[in-house]
C-alpha positions in Angstrom: 149.3 89.4 110.8 147.7 88.4 107.5 144.2 86.7 107.7 141.7 85.5 105.1 138.2 86.9 105.8 135.5 84.3 105.5 132.7 86.8 106.2 132.2 90.5 105.6 133.5 92.5 108.5 132.5 96.2 108.7 135.4 98.6 108.3 137.8 95.7 107.8 137.1 93.9 104.5 134.8 91.6 102.5 134.6 87.9 102.2 137.7 86.4 100.5 140.0 89.4 101.2 143.5 88.7 102.5 144.1 91.6 104.9 146.8 92.7 107.4 145.5 93.2 110.9 147.1 93.5 114.3 147.9 90.2 115.9 145.7 90.8 118.9 142.7 91.6 116.8 143.2 88.4 114.8 143.8 86.2 117.8 141.1 87.7 120.1 138.3 88.5 117.7 138.5 87.4 114.1 139.8 83.8 114.5 137.7 82.9 117.6 134.5 84.2 116.1 135.1 82.3 112.8 135.3 85.5 110.8 138.8 84.7 109.4 141.3 81.9 108.7 145.0 81.7 108.1 145.5 82.3 104.4 146.6 78.8 103.3 145.9 77.3 99.9 143.2 75.0 101.3 141.5 77.8 103.2 141.6 80.0 100.1 139.7 77.4 98.1 137.2 76.8 100.9 136.5 80.6 101.3 136.1 80.8 97.5 133.3 78.2 97.7 131.7 80.0 100.6 131.9 83.3 98.7 130.2 81.7 95.7 127.3 80.5 98.0 127.2 83.9 99.6 126.9 85.7 96.3 124.2 83.3 95.1 122.2 83.9 98.3 122.7 87.6 97.9 121.4 87.5 94.3 118.4 85.5 95.5 117.6 88.0 98.3 118.1 90.9 95.9 115.6 89.5 93.5 113.1 89.1 96.3 113.7 92.7 97.4 113.3 94.0 93.8 110.1 92.0 93.4 108.7 93.5 96.6 109.6 97.0 95.4 108.0 96.5 92.0 104.7 95.4 93.7 104.3 98.6 95.7 105.8 101.1 93.3 103.2 103.6 92.1 100.5 102.4 94.5 98.1 105.0 96.0 96.7 104.6 99.5 94.2 106.7 101.3 94.4 107.3 105.0 91.5 108.9 107.0 92.4 111.1 109.9 90.7 113.6 112.1 91.5 117.2 111.2 90.3 120.7 111.9 88.8 123.2 109.4 92.2 124.4 108.2 93.3 120.9 107.4 95.7 120.3 110.2 95.6 116.8 111.7 94.8 116.4 115.4 97.6 113.8 115.5 100.0 112.7 112.8 100.4 110.0 110.2 103.6 108.0 110.3 105.2 104.9 108.9 102.9 102.5 110.9 99.7 104.0 109.4 101.2 103.9 105.9 102.2 100.2 106.3 98.7 99.4 107.6 97.1 101.1 104.6 99.4 99.2 102.2 98.5 95.9 104.1 94.9 96.5 103.3 95.9 96.3 99.6 97.8 93.1 100.2 101.2 94.9 99.9 103.2 93.9 103.0 106.3 96.0 103.9 108.0 96.9 107.1 107.8 100.3 108.8 111.5 100.8 108.5 111.2 100.7 104.7 109.1 104.0 104.8 111.2 107.1 104.5 109.6 110.1 106.1 111.6 113.2 107.1 108.9 114.0 109.6 105.4 112.7 110.3 102.5 114.0 108.1 100.4 116.6 109.9 98.2 118.1 107.1 95.5 116.9 104.8 97.0 116.6 101.3 98.5 114.2 98.8 102.1 113.1 99.6 104.7 111.2 97.6 106.4 108.8 100.0 109.6 107.0 99.3 110.2 103.4 100.3 113.7 102.2 100.7 114.2 98.4 100.6 118.0 98.3 100.1 120.8 100.7 99.4 119.8 101.2 95.7 116.3 99.6 95.6 113.6 102.2 96.2 109.9 102.7 95.3 107.5 105.6 95.6 103.9 105.6 96.6 101.2 108.3 96.8 99.5 108.8 100.1 96.3 110.7 100.3 95.4 112.1 103.8 91.7 112.8 103.9 89.4 113.9 106.7 87.2 111.3 108.4 83.7 111.5 107.0 80.5 110.6 108.8 78.7 111.6 111.9 80.3 114.1 114.3 80.8 112.5 117.7 78.3 113.6 120.2 79.0 114.4 123.8 78.2 111.4 126.1 75.5 113.3 128.1 73.7 114.5 124.9 73.7 111.0 123.4 72.3 109.4 126.5 69.5 112.1 126.8 68.5 111.6 123.2 68.4 107.8 123.6 66.1 108.0 126.7 63.5 110.3 125.1 61.3 109.0 122.4 61.5 111.4 119.4 58.1 110.6 117.7 55.7 111.3 120.6 54.8 114.8 121.5 55.0 115.6 125.2 51.9 116.8 127.1 51.8 119.2 129.9 49.4 119.0 132.8 48.3 122.3 134.2 
């Protein structure tokens, strides 16, 4: 049975294509879900108008995606993480931390845009790819640095030091 697709259907065809499908597939899926019409002259004209609107919307969305990619391309972010003396992280840095670091620089992306083969587990500088669409990508530099500042004290030691005044010498009675 020949049908005119009014929407893109995965592994079947694109909008505006006239394709041959099994009658059951057309009757039970494509036609009831509004994915296809019978290929009449009026339907062909209507689908051409729908296709034009679809292509315009696609172009608008693509321009937005390219603009987002251009904003983040080449950015450098620094992420502080706890690490041992050899530079191995106690945890790992993944897409969520990279997205949060970019958000601090007013660059908002989604975690699914970050392409990492595996989470980052060492202190170093990494080049991370961002994929916004099939052929729209960007690259950023991610610095993983150790957390600087005071070393955390054990709770018992901190409580003892807070209770004792440090400036007064202690006297002993004998």
